[in-house]
C-alpha positions as CSV (number, residue, x, y, z in Angstrom):
1,X,50.2,-5.0,15.8
2,X,49.1,-2.9,18.8
3,X,49.6,0.3,16.7
4,X,47.5,-1.1,14.0
5,X,44.6,-2.0,16.4
6,X,45.0,1.5,18.0
7,X,44.6,3.2,14.6
8,X,41.5,1.0,13.8
9,X,40.1,1.9,17.2
10,X,40.7,5.6,16.5
11,X,39.0,5.4,13.1
12,X,36.0,3.5,14.5
13,X,35.6,6.1,17.3
14,X,35.6,8.9,14.7
15,X,33.0,7.2,12.7
16,X,30.9,6.6,15.8
17,X,31.3,10.2,16.8
18,X,30.2,11.4,13.2
19,X,27.2,9.1,13.4
20,X,26.2,10.3,16.8
21,X,26.5,13.9,15.9
22,X,24.5,13.3,12.8
23,X,21.7,11.6,14.7
24,X,21.7,14.5,17.3
25,X,21.6,17.1,14.5
26,X,18.8,15.3,12.9
27,X,16.6,15.1,16.0
28,X,17.3,18.8,16.9
29,X,16.4,19.8,13.3
30,X,13.0,18.2,13.6
31,X,12.2,18.5,17.3
32,X,13.8,21.4,19.1
33,X,15.6,23.0,16.1
34,X,18.5,24.2,18.2
35,X,22.0,24.9,16.9
36,X,24.3,23.0,19.4
37,X,27.4,22.3,17.4
38,X,29.4,23.7,14.6
39,X,29.0,20.5,12.7
40,X,25.2,20.8,12.8
41,X,25.2,24.4,11.7
42,X,27.8,24.4,9.0
43,X,27.6,20.8,7.6
44,X,24.5,18.8,8.5
45,X,21.8,21.5,8.3
46,X,22.5,22.5,4.7
47,X,22.5,18.8,3.8
48,X,19.2,18.2,5.6
49,X,17.6,21.4,4.2
50,X,17.8,19.8,0.7
51,X,15.3,17.1,1.9
52,X,13.2,19.5,4.0
53,X,10.4,19.4,1.4
54,X,10.3,15.7,1.0
55,X,7.6,13.5,2.5
56,X,7.8,9.7,2.3
57,X,4.7,7.7,2.9
58,X,3.4,4.3,2.2
59,X,1.5,1.2,3.3
60,X,1.4,-2.6,3.1
61,X,-1.7,-4.9,2.8
62,X,-1.0,-8.6,3.4
63,X,-4.2,-10.6,3.2
64,X,-5.8,-14.0,3.2
65,X,-8.7,-14.9,1.0
66,X,-11.1,-17.8,0.6
67,X,-13.5,-18.2,-2.3
68,X,-16.6,-20.4,-2.8
69,X,-15.1,-22.6,-5.4
70,X,-11.7,-23.4,-7.1
71,X,-10.8,-21.0,-9.9
72,X,-13.4,-18.3,-8.9
73,X,-13.5,-15.3,-11.3
74,X,-13.2,-12.4,-8.8
75,X,-12.8,-8.7,-8.6
76,X,-11.4,-9.0,-5.1
77,X,-7.8,-8.8,-6.0
78,X,-7.9,-10.9,-9.2
79,X,-9.2,-14.3,-10.3
80,X,-8.2,-17.5,-8.3
81,X,-5.9,-20.1,-9.9
82,X,-7.6,-23.0,-11.6
83,X,-7.2,-25.4,-8.7
84,X,-7.3,-23.0,-5.8
85,X,-9.9,-21.5,-3.7
86,X,-7.7,-19.9,-1.0
87,X,-4.6,-17.8,-1.1
88,X,-2.2,-15.6,0.8
89,X,-1.2,-12.5,-1.1
90,X,0.4,-9.1,-0.8
91,X,-2.4,-7.1,-2.3
92,X,-0.6,-3.7,-2.2
93,X,2.9,-2.5,-0.9
94,X,3.5,1.0,-1.9
95,X,6.0,3.7,-1.2
96,X,5.2,7.3,-2.1
97,X,7.7,10.3,-2.4
98,X,6.3,13.8,-2.5
99,X,8.4,16.9,-3.0
100,X,6.5,20.0,-2.2
101,X,7.8,23.5,-2.7
102,X,5.8,26.3,-0.8
103,X,5.5,30.0,-1.0
104,X,6.5,32.4,1.8
105,X,2.8,32.1,2.9
106,X,3.1,28.3,3.2
107,X,0.9,27.7,0.2
108,X,1.8,25.1,-2.5
109,X,4.0,26.2,-5.4
110,X,5.1,23.0,-7.0
111,X,4.7,19.3,-6.3
112,X,6.5,16.3,-7.6
113,X,5.0,12.8,-6.8
114,X,6.3,9.4,-7.5
115,X,4.8,6.2,-6.2
116,X,5.6,2.4,-6.8
117,X,3.7,-0.7,-6.0
118,X,6.0,-3.8,-5.2
119,X,4.4,-7.2,-4.6
120,X,4.9,-10.8,-5.4
121,X,3.5,-10.1,-8.8
122,X,6.0,-7.5,-9.7
123,X,6.9,-3.8,-9.4
124,X,4.9,-1.1,-11.2
125,X,4.7,2.6,-11.1
126,X,1.4,3.9,-9.6
127,X,2.0,7.7,-9.8
128,X,4.6,9.9,-11.6
129,X,3.5,13.4,-12.1
130,X,4.3,17.1,-11.5
131,X,1.8,19.8,-10.4
132,X,2.5,23.5,-10.8
133,X,0.4,26.0,-8.8
134,X,-0.5,29.5,-9.7
135,X,0.9,31.7,-6.9
136,X,-0.7,35.1,-7.5
137,X,-4.2,34.2,-6.4
138,X,-3.6,30.6,-5.5
139,X,-6.5,29.3,-7.2
140,X,-5.3,27.3,-10.2
141,X,-2.9,24.5,-10.9
142,X,-1.7,22.3,-13.8
143,X,-0.8,18.6,-13.5
144,X,1.1,16.6,-16.0
145,X,2.2,13.0,-16.1
146,X,0.7,9.7,-14.9
147,X,-2.0,10.3,-12.3
148,X,-5.6,9.4,-11.1
149,X,-8.4,10.3,-13.6
150,X,-10.7,13.0,-12.2
151,X,-13.8,10.9,-12.4
152,X,-16.1,9.8,-9.5
153,X,-15.5,9.4,-5.8
154,X,-14.7,5.7,-5.5
155,X,-11.9,5.9,-8.1
156,X,-10.2,8.8,-6.3
157,X,-10.5,7.5,-2.8
158,X,-7.1,6.0,-1.8
159,X,-6.8,2.3,-1.3
160,X,-5.3,2.8,2.2
161,X,-8.3,4.9,3.3
162,X,-11.0,3.0,1.6
163,X,-13.2,0.8,4.0
164,X,-13.7,-2.0,1.5
165,X,-10.9,-4.2,0.2
166,X,-11.4,-3.3,-3.4
167,X,-13.2,-0.9,-5.7
168,X,-16.5,-1.9,-7.3
169,X,-16.6,-4.2,-10.5
170,X,-17.6,-1.2,-12.6
171,X,-14.7,0.9,-11.5
172,X,-12.3,-1.9,-12.2
173,X,-13.6,-2.6,-15.7
174,X,-14.2,0.9,-17.0
175,X,-11.3,2.6,-15.2
176,X,-8.6,-0.2,-14.8
177,X,-5.7,1.0,-12.7
178,X,-7.5,4.2,-12.0
179,X,-4.7,6.3,-13.6
180,X,-3.8,7.6,-17.0
181,X,-1.2,9.7,-18.7
182,X,-2.3,13.3,-19.6
183,X,-2.5,16.9,-18.5
184,X,-5.1,18.4,-16.2
185,X,-6.1,21.9,-15.2
186,X,-7.6,22.5,-11.8
187,X,-9.5,25.2,-10.0
188,X,-9.1,24.8,-6.2
189,X,-8.7,27.9,-4.0
190,X,-5.9,27.3,-1.4
191,X,-6.8,30.1,0.9
192,X,-9.5,29.1,3.5
193,X,-11.1,32.5,3.5
194,X,-11.8,32.3,-0.3
195,X,-15.6,32.2,-0.9
196,X,-15.2,29.2,-3.3
197,X,-12.8,27.4,-1.0
198,X,-14.9,24.2,-0.9
199,X,-15.2,24.0,-4.7
200,X,-12.8,21.9,-6.8
201,X,-13.0,21.6,-10.6
202,X,-10.7,19.4,-12.6
203,X,-10.6,19.1,-16.4
204,X,-8.0,17.3,-18.5
205,X,-7.0,15.3,-21.7
206,X,-5.7,11.7,-21.3
207,X,-4.4,9.0,-23.6
208,X,-7.3,6.7,-22.7
209,X,-5.6,3.4,-22.3
210,X,-4.8,4.0,-18.7
211,X,-2.3,1.8,-16.7
212,X,-3.1,-1.2,-18.8
213,X,-1.2,0.1,-21.9
214,X,2.4,1.2,-22.4
215,X,1.5,3.8,-25.1
216,X,-1.4,5.4,-26.8
217,X,-2.5,3.0,-29.6
218,X,-4.4,5.7,-31.6
219,X,-4.7,9.5,-31.7
220,X,-8.0,9.8,-29.8
221,X,-7.9,11.4,-26.4
222,X,-10.3,11.3,-23.5
223,X,-11.6,14.6,-22.1
224,X,-12.4,14.1,-18.4
225,X,-13.9,16.6,-16.0
226,X,-15.2,16.6,-12.4
227,X,-16.7,19.4,-10.3
228,X,-16.7,18.6,-6.7
229,X,-18.0,20.2,-3.4
230,X,-15.5,19.4,-0.8
231,X,-16.9,18.3,2.7
232,X,-19.0,21.1,4.0
233,X,-20.0,21.1,7.7
234,X,-23.5,22.0,8.8
235,X,-23.5,21.5,12.6
236,X,-22.7,17.9,13.3
237,X,-23.3,16.8,9.7
238,X,-20.9,16.9,6.7
239,X,-21.9,16.8,3.1
240,X,-20.0,16.6,-0.1
241,X,-20.6,15.5,-3.7
242,X,-19.7,15.9,-7.3
243,X,-20.5,15.5,-11.0
244,X,-18.2,13.8,-13.5
245,X,-18.0,13.6,-17.3
246,X,-15.9,11.7,-19.7
247,X,-15.9,12.0,-23.5
248,X,-13.6,9.9,-25.5
249,X,-13.3,6.7,-27.5
250,X,-10.9,4.5,-29.3
251,X,-10.2,3.4,-32.9
252,X,-12.1,0.7,-34.7
253,X,-9.6,-1.9,-35.9
254,X,-12.1,-3.3,-38.4
255,X,-15.1,-1.9,-40.5
256,X,-17.5,-4.1,-38.4
257,X,-19.3,-2.3,-35.6
258,X,-22.0,-4.0,-33.7
259,X,-24.8,-2.1,-32.0
260,X,-28.0,-3.1,-30.1
261,X,-31.1,-3.7,-32.2
262,X,-34.0,-6.1,-32.7
263,X,-34.4,-9.1,-34.9
264,X,-37.5,-9.7,-37.1
265,X,-38.9,-11.9,-34.4
266,X,-38.5,-9.3,-31.7
267,X,-35.3,-10.7,-30.1
268,X,-32.7,-8.3,-28.8
269,X,-29.6,-8.8,-30.9
270,X,-26.4,-7.1,-31.9
271,X,-26.8,-5.6,-35.5
272,X,-23.6,-5.2,-37.5
273,X,-22.8,-2.0,-39.5
274,X,-20.1,-2.9,-42.1
275,X,-19.6,0.5,-43.6
276,X,-16.0,1.1,-44.9
277,X,-16.1,4.4,-43.2
278,X,-16.1,2.6,-39.8
279,X,-12.5,1.5,-40.2
280,X,-10.2,3.9,-38.2
281,X,-13.3,5.8,-36.8
282,X,-13.6,6.4,-33.1
283,X,-16.4,4.4,-31.3
284,X,-17.9,6.5,-28.5
285,X,-16.7,6.2,-25.0
286,X,-19.0,8.5,-23.0
287,X,-19.5,8.4,-19.2
288,X,-21.6,10.5,-16.9
289,X,-21.4,10.3,-13.1
290,X,-22.9,11.8,-9.9
291,X,-21.9,11.1,-6.3
292,X,-22.8,12.3,-2.8
293,X,-21.4,11.7,0.6
294,X,-23.3,12.5,3.9
295,X,-21.7,12.0,7.4
296,X,-23.2,12.5,10.9
297,X,-20.7,13.0,13.7
298,X,-21.7,11.6,17.2
299,X,-20.3,10.2,20.4
300,X,-19.4,6.9,18.8
301,X,-17.5,8.5,15.8
302,X,-19.7,8.8,12.7
303,X,-22.4,7.4,10.6
304,X,-21.8,7.9,6.8
305,X,-23.8,7.2,3.6
306,X,-22.3,7.4,0.1
307,X,-24.0,6.9,-3.2
308,X,-22.6,7.0,-6.8
309,X,-24.2,6.3,-10.1
310,X,-22.6,6.0,-13.6
311,X,-24.1,5.6,-17.0
312,X,-23.0,5.9,-20.7
313,X,-21.7,4.2,-23.7
314,X,-18.8,1.8,-23.8
315,X,-17.1,0.3,-26.8
316,X,-15.7,-3.2,-26.3
317,X,-15.5,-6.6,-28.0
318,X,-17.9,-9.6,-28.2
319,X,-16.5,-11.0,-25.0
320,X,-15.3,-7.9,-23.0
321,X,-16.3,-4.4,-21.9
322,X,-13.0,-3.6,-20.2
323,X,-11.3,-0.5,-21.3
324,X,-8.4,-1.9,-23.3
325,X,-4.6,-1.0,-23.1
326,X,-4.0,-2.0,-26.7
327,X,-6.2,-2.2,-29.8
328,X,-8.3,-5.4,-29.2
329,X,-7.0,-8.2,-31.4
330,X,-6.7,-12.0,-31.6
331,X,-3.3,-13.1,-32.6
332,X,-2.6,-9.7,-34.1
333,X,-5.8,-9.7,-36.0
334,X,-8.1,-6.8,-35.0
335,X,-11.4,-7.6,-33.5
336,X,-14.8,-6.1,-34.4
337,X,-16.2,-3.4,-32.1
338,X,-19.3,-3.9,-30.0
339,X,-21.0,-0.6,-28.6
340,X,-23.0,-1.1,-25.4
341,X,-25.0,1.2,-23.1
342,X,-24.2,0.6,-19.4
343,X,-25.1,1.8,-16.0
344,X,-24.1,1.0,-12.4
345,X,-24.0,2.3,-8.8
346,X,-22.3,2.1,-5.5
347,X,-24.0,2.5,-2.0
348,X,-21.9,2.7,1.2
349,X,-23.2,2.5,4.7
350,X,-20.4,3.1,7.4
351,X,-21.1,3.0,11.1
352,X,-18.8,3.4,14.0
353,X,-19.6,1.2,17.0
354,X,-18.9,2.4,20.5
355,X,-15.8,4.4,19.4
356,X,-14.0,5.3,16.2
357,X,-11.8,2.1,16.5
358,X,-14.7,-0.2,15.5
359,X,-16.6,0.2,12.1
360,X,-19.3,-1.7,10.4
361,X,-19.2,-1.5,6.6
362,X,-22.1,-2.4,4.3
363,X,-21.8,-1.9,0.5
364,X,-24.2,-2.6,-2.4
365,X,-23.2,-2.2,-6.0
366,X,-24.2,-3.3,-9.4
367,X,-22.8,-3.1,-13.0
368,X,-24.9,-3.7,-16.0
369,X,-22.7,-3.6,-19.1
370,X,-25.8,-3.8,-21.5
371,X,-28.9,-2.2,-20.4
372,X,-30.6,-3.1,-23.6
373,X,-30.9,-6.9,-22.7
374,X,-32.0,-8.9,-19.7
375,X,-31.4,-12.3,-18.3
376,X,-32.5,-15.1,-20.6
377,X,-32.3,-12.9,-23.7
378,X,-28.6,-13.5,-23.2
379,X,-27.4,-16.7,-24.9
380,X,-30.2,-17.1,-27.5
381,X,-29.0,-18.5,-30.7
382,X,-28.2,-15.8,-33.3
383,X,-28.2,-12.8,-30.9
384,X,-24.4,-12.4,-30.5
385,X,-25.0,-11.8,-26.8
386,X,-22.3,-13.2,-24.5
387,X,-21.1,-13.3,-20.9
388,X,-19.9,-9.7,-21.4
389,X,-23.6,-8.6,-21.4
390,X,-24.4,-10.1,-17.9
391,X,-25.4,-7.8,-15.1
392,X,-23.8,-8.4,-11.6
393,X,-24.7,-7.3,-8.2
394,X,-22.6,-7.5,-5.1
395,X,-23.3,-7.1,-1.4
396,X,-20.4,-6.6,0.9
397,X,-20.4,-6.8,4.6
398,X,-17.4,-6.1,6.7
399,X,-15.8,-5.1,10.1
400,X,-12.8,-2.8,10.4
401,X,-10.8,-2.6,13.6
402,X,-8.2,0.3,14.0
403,X,-5.5,-0.7,16.4
404,X,-4.0,2.7,16.1
405,X,-3.9,5.5,13.4
406,X,-1.4,3.4,11.3
407,X,-2.7,-0.1,11.7
408,X,-6.1,-1.7,10.9
409,X,-7.5,-5.1,10.1
410,X,-10.5,-5.7,7.8
411,X,-12.8,-8.7,7.7
412,X,-15.0,-8.6,4.6
413,X,-17.3,-11.0,2.7
414,X,-18.5,-10.2,-0.8
415,X,-21.8,-11.9,-1.9
416,X,-21.7,-11.8,-5.7
417,X,-24.8,-12.6,-7.8
418,X,-25.0,-12.7,-11.6
419,X,-28.3,-12.7,-13.4
420,X,-29.3,-16.1,-14.9
421,X,-29.0,-16.5,-18.7
422,X,-29.3,-19.2,-21.4
423,X,-25.4,-19.2,-21.8
424,X,-23.7,-22.5,-20.8
425,X,-22.1,-22.0,-17.3
426,X,-24.3,-18.9,-16.6
427,X,-27.7,-20.5,-16.2
428,X,-27.6,-19.9,-12.4
429,X,-25.6,-18.0,-9.9
430,X,-21.9,-18.6,-10.1
431,X,-20.0,-19.8,-6.9
432,X,-17.7,-16.6,-6.7
433,X,-18.3,-15.1,-3.2
434,X,-15.1,-14.2,-1.5
435,X,-14.0,-13.7,2.1
436,X,-11.1,-11.4,2.8
437,X,-9.0,-10.9,5.9
438,X,-6.5,-7.9,5.4
439,X,-3.9,-6.4,7.7
440,X,-2.8,-2.9,6.8
441,X,0.1,-0.8,8.1
442,X,0.5,2.8,6.9
443,X,3.2,5.3,7.6
């Protein structure tokens, strides 16, 4: 019995010694990088070197929200349940793995990225792509897989860095999920002494359905491009900006295509085109965007202004302007296409107070899905105008406190206003304001 116990103790001691040496080797490898043992040099170092290029990051965003009324339709993390006006939720919980290969000059050669989002609503993939860099002049790269569309500033600003809880209504409707499957080529000099170091130009082809669809439902592809001037310092000021372009569309499921027009009495209406040639033809999805960011550094931290404007043409259905993941249908029957002209903007004002740990946030945005109609024109009998044509404005006011570089808390209130119409339920402003308190930890 004693010999058995002795053997077990020896085995446990051996395991403990192995773990101890492993931990010592790990700390040396990443702190002092000293060779202090044969085990570390011949066994542990080759093993760790395989993971030398891996970076694991992530963040979690638990939050509490209160809406003005039960069942509020919201773009602050999704609609509230029918009989609920308050909720706890895990808005995002993401883990991202990057594997980066570099050249001898420590410039990027190849990147693999994989990111998942795991919340109470399920687990989904947020990024999965490879990026290959040209290493002769270090100016070009190619990305392929599932990644963010190169359009606009707010779309591409990461959710862990964004000062507001959510992106604007227009971003969520026209670019749901922000990402798409495709291939993209980029011009972005990696060497700081390059005369075009501050220039970044992306251009790519994408399926078009984004994260909301599992496969491309037609053969039409979206061409998306953005040219961006990265932050450029002029004394204590910093300026950046970009221009974006999207040209695409999706297949008409029927021969019925509705476009804006006028009735004989002057009313704004949707006029139907029922030509047989419309069936299977692509309805235009054309976006144009411009954005600018201006920041002033001072003793308190910084004062920043951002502005972004989009306009263009969006195909949809009678009741939605959301970019679809599948061909729009009702119980398997394709729906007619409605083509609308839209515009919208985002304006941010960010102000540090006393020091960088305290930040005041003010945001104003609007989204007008149908610029051809206004207010009480919507809902008139015989016009075919619906709630999908209503313009919304949102004013957000918030306070961000950074406990440390990894942890922050956000208090944010969104004042949402819809234009009054003749539609039942939309004759006055809806009760859909939302307060959000969010805690975020990032590593």
